[in-house]
C-alpha positions as semicolon CSV with decimal commas, in nm:
position;residue;x (nm);y (nm);z (nm)
1;M;-1,725;-1,213;0,957
2;S;-1,777;-1,120;1,362
3;T;-1,409;-0,897;1,370
4;L;-1,212;-0,747;1,062
5;R;-0,886;-0,763;1,202
6;I;-0,653;-0,548;1,018
7;C;-0,229;-0,605;1,067
8;V;0,037;-0,373;1,056
9;V;0,331;-0,563;0,969
10;Y;0,684;-0,506;1,135
11;P;0,635;-0,144;1,248
12;D;0,934;-0,156;1,351
13;L;1,124;-0,233;1,075
14;L;0,896;-0,062;0,849
15;G;0,796;0,227;1,015
16;T;1,016;0,490;0,889
17;Y;0,725;0,728;0,681
18;G;0,401;0,693;0,932
19;D;0,232;0,428;0,700
20;G;0,073;0,236;1,009
21;G;-0,172;0,470;1,014
22;N;-0,333;0,364;0,774
23;G;-0,420;0,109;1,008
24;L;-0,587;0,313;1,199
25;V;-0,733;0,479;0,996
26;L;-0,898;0,116;0,823
27;Q;-1,022;0,015;1,199
28;R;-1,227;0,383;1,261
29;R;-1,405;0,338;0,917
30;A;-1,468;0,003;0,994
31;Q;-1,567;0,120;1,300
32;W;-1,776;0,419;1,222
33;R;-1,967;0,206;1,023
34;G;-2,102;0,029;1,277
35;I;-1,854;-0,315;1,240
36;E;-1,585;-0,432;1,461
37;A;-1,251;-0,425;1,382
38;Q;-0,916;-0,472;1,542
39;L;-0,603;-0,320;1,501
40;L;-0,296;-0,573;1,529
41;L;0,144;-0,463;1,511
42;A;0,305;-0,722;1,447
43;P;0,680;-0,606;1,528
44;S;0,934;-0,875;1,358
45;T;1,025;-0,992;1,677
46;E;0,641;-1,224;1,649
47;A;0,518;-1,480;1,403
48;L;0,233;-1,269;1,184
49;P;-0,109;-1,322;1,343
50;A;-0,378;-1,438;1,131
51;A;-0,584;-1,109;0,884
52;E;-0,802;-1,047;0,666
53;L;-0,632;-0,788;0,578
54;Y;-0,277;-0,666;0,618
55;L;-0,015;-0,315;0,551
56;L;0,366;-0,272;0,487
57;G;0,486;0,070;0,519
58;G;0,805;0,268;0,460
59;G;1,148;0,186;0,572
60;E;1,537;0,258;0,480
61;D;1,677;0,007;0,290
62;G;1,850;-0,233;0,582
63;P;1,516;-0,283;0,773
64;Q;1,373;-0,322;0,452
65;V;1,608;-0,668;0,389
66;R;1,574;-0,772;0,708
67;A;1,185;-0,772;0,621
68;A;1,221;-0,913;0,325
69;R;1,416;-1,207;0,424
70;Q;1,228;-1,244;0,705
71;L;0,885;-1,217;0,553
72;L;1,010;-1,534;0,308
73;T;1,131;-1,740;0,513
74;E;0,822;-1,748;0,761
75;G;0,596;-1,765;0,433
76;T;0,239;-1,653;0,681
77;L;0,224;-1,301;0,403
78;A;0,269;-1,439;0,115
79;S;0,020;-1,751;0,202
80;A;-0,243;-1,566;0,332
81;V;-0,260;-1,343;0,040
82;G;-0,273;-1,698;-0,190
83;Q;-0,624;-1,745;0,047
84;G;-0,750;-1,432;-0,028
85;A;-0,637;-1,175;0,229
86;T;-0,605;-0,784;0,147
87;L;-0,258;-0,609;0,138
88;L;-0,201;-0,284;0,110
89;A;0,218;-0,224;0,032
90;V;0,305;0,102;0,095
91;C;0,716;0,257;-0,092
92;A;0,950;0,032;0,077
93;G;0,658;-0,233;0,128
94;M;0,563;-0,202;-0,305
95;Q;0,924;-0,324;-0,337
96;L;0,909;-0,596;-0,139
97;V;0,597;-0,755;-0,220
98;G;0,807;-0,731;-0,615
99;R;1,011;-1,005;-0,766
100;S;1,287;-0,791;-0,633
101;F;1,507;-0,480;-0,533
102;P;1,869;-0,317;-0,437
103;G;2,034;-0,289;-0,123
104;S;2,207;0,010;-0,057
105;D;2,494;-0,120;-0,184
106;G;2,349;-0,209;-0,492
107;S;2,299;-0,581;-0,453
108;I;2,022;-0,770;-0,557
109;H;1,732;-0,845;-0,301
110;Q;1,462;-1,123;-0,357
111;G;1,130;-1,004;-0,296
112;L;0,791;-1,165;-0,237
113;G;0,629;-1,250;-0,551
114;L;0,280;-1,150;-0,512
115;L;0,371;-0,929;-0,792
116;E;0,516;-0,951;-1,054
117;L;0,719;-0,543;-1,115
118;E;1,097;-0,566;-1,007
119;T;1,321;-0,210;-0,897
120;V;1,628;-0,054;-0,983
121;R;1,823;0,189;-0,876
122;V;1,844;0,451;-1,211
123;D;2,084;0,729;-1,223
124;A;1,825;1,028;-1,125
125;P;1,738;1,197;-0,816
126;R;1,598;1,085;-0,542
127;A;1,189;1,103;-0,583
128;V;1,049;1,375;-0,300
129;G;0,788;1,540;-0,314
130;E;0,384;1,541;-0,392
131;V;0,238;1,364;-0,585
132;V;-0,070;1,365;-0,772
133;V;-0,226;0,995;-0,957
134;E;-0,515;0,975;-1,174
135;V;-0,675;0,593;-1,144
136;T;-0,735;0,458;-1,476
137;A;-0,671;0,045;-1,308
138;P;-0,902;-0,146;-1,491
139;S;-0,960;-0,322;-1,177
140;L;-1,027;-0,053;-0,999
141;A;-1,259;0,156;-1,246
142;A;-1,628;0,058;-1,064
143;R;-1,522;0,211;-0,733
144;S;-1,493;0,592;-0,963
145;L;-1,204;0,662;-0,731
146;P;-1,082;1,036;-0,715
147;P;-0,726;1,155;-0,812
148;L;-0,492;1,028;-0,553
149;T;-0,268;1,225;-0,386
150;G;0,037;1,166;-0,117
151;F;0,403;1,239;-0,059
152;E;0,668;1,011;-0,189
153;N;1,010;0,964;-0,089
154;H;1,159;0,715;-0,302
155;G;1,549;0,641;-0,418
156;G;1,448;0,295;-0,650
157;R;1,237;0,266;-0,942
158;S;0,988;0,023;-1,009
159;R;0,945;-0,154;-1,311
160;L;0,566;-0,385;-1,431
161;S;0,541;-0,642;-1,653
162;P;0,368;-0,687;-1,934
163;G;0,009;-0,743;-1,825
164;V;0,030;-0,585;-1,481
165;E;-0,180;-0,314;-1,402
166;P;-0,074;0,058;-1,233
167;V;-0,210;0,187;-1,021
168;G;-0,267;0,510;-1,208
169;V;-0,111;0,717;-1,419
170;V;0,107;1,076;-1,231
171;R;-0,026;1,407;-1,318
172;S;0,233;1,570;-1,087
173;G;0,574;1,347;-0,930
174;V;0,792;1,104;-1,002
175;G;0,542;0,778;-0,904
176;N;0,707;0,404;-1,045
177;G;0,960;0,661;-1,256
178;F;0,870;0,429;-1,567
179;G;0,585;0,481;-1,854
180;G;0,421;0,775;-1,614
181;T;0,246;0,503;-1,415
182;E;0,234;0,517;-1,035
183;G;0,119;0,180;-0,785
184;A;0,063;-0,164;-0,959
185;V;-0,317;-0,391;-0,787
186;G;-0,326;-0,700;-0,900
187;G;-0,621;-0,948;-0,697
188;R;-0,614;-0,764;-0,357
189;V;-0,305;-0,626;-0,415
190;L;-0,270;-0,262;-0,426
191;A;0,133;-0,152;-0,413
192;T;0,191;0,255;-0,428
193;Y;0,498;0,480;-0,297
194;L;0,219;0,717;-0,202
195;H;0,295;0,841;0,190
196;G;0,078;1,120;0,400
197;P;-0,074;0,766;0,543
198;V;-0,184;0,749;0,179
199;L;-0,556;0,618;0,319
200;A;-0,546;0,968;0,560
201;R;-0,515;1,124;0,233
202;N;-0,742;0,966;0,020
203;P;-1,047;0,761;0,215
204;G;-1,161;0,606;-0,065
205;L;-0,896;0,401;-0,113
206;A;-0,974;0,283;0,229
207;D;-1,269;0,220;0,185
208;L;-1,226;-0,001;-0,150
209;L;-1,007;-0,223;0,117
210;L;-1,294;-0,214;0,335
211;S;-1,491;-0,336;0,109
212;W;-1,253;-0,623;-0,037
213;A;-1,168;-0,708;0,359
214;L;-1,493;-0,770;0,389
215;E;-1,625;-0,918;0,031
216;D;-1,905;-0,629;0,136
217;D;-1,932;-0,444;-0,204
218;G;-2,220;-0,257;0,005
219;L;-2,011;-0,066;0,202
220;A;-2,033;0,266;0,009
221;S;-2,404;0,268;0,105
222;R;-2,239;0,347;0,469
223;V;-2,184;0,658;0,380
224;L;-1,950;0,842;0,598
225;D;-1,933;1,284;0,645
226;D;-1,579;1,342;0,474
227;A;-1,603;1,634;0,435
228;P;-1,296;1,804;0,623
229;I;-1,087;1,518;0,413
230;E;-1,242;1,627;0,160
231;A;-1,153;2,006;0,201
232;L;-0,811;1,894;0,282
233;R;-0,809;1,704;-0,054
234;A;-0,918;1,984;-0,211
235;E;-0,644;2,194;-0,098
236;R;-0,341;1,955;-0,162
237;L;-0,494;1,891;-0,551
238;G;-0,534;2,265;-0,619
């Protein structure tokens, strides 16, 4: 691979919470290791470009429904994931990659079906605040990821089907809203409710996604100085 292509999907629809910053984090962490990386911003008015790593962010109910319909019609993202592309899906993005999610009027909308989960409305306050997650997914165990931190802001709750791995268990916050879990992972698709942007706050997770996209298990040997980030993480975890 001559250049790693990182695509932020529909920033005009799914850009409410600054999750597009995850793309910049990935590009910089690749470049700092001497890896050529191109950051592509793909608005909903254009066809999705080919990429090795795609990012879905958070958004409001109406734009989320529009994004789901367009992605289902176009089919590029699902096809790319089926061929081995890596995908990080955050908040509305997490709901989009499941089987279904509710709209603002309670109607149920079809998701992309990339992960076996469904999002529902519950009679509970909106989940808003800091979250700490202990990573427990067996498929992530080899990375020895430290606890993840982020900020959640969502009304829906996501129920994982039996056999679907959550990213981890919630130490503080709400997360998925069922069973004390947060996020979901399957193949090279990782979904989470964590904003932040999540990769700025959790560089180990960023490197995991890069290793998937680059098919390079030796990425961790090219160590970066994350001391300033770890100082901020320690403050959050404290």
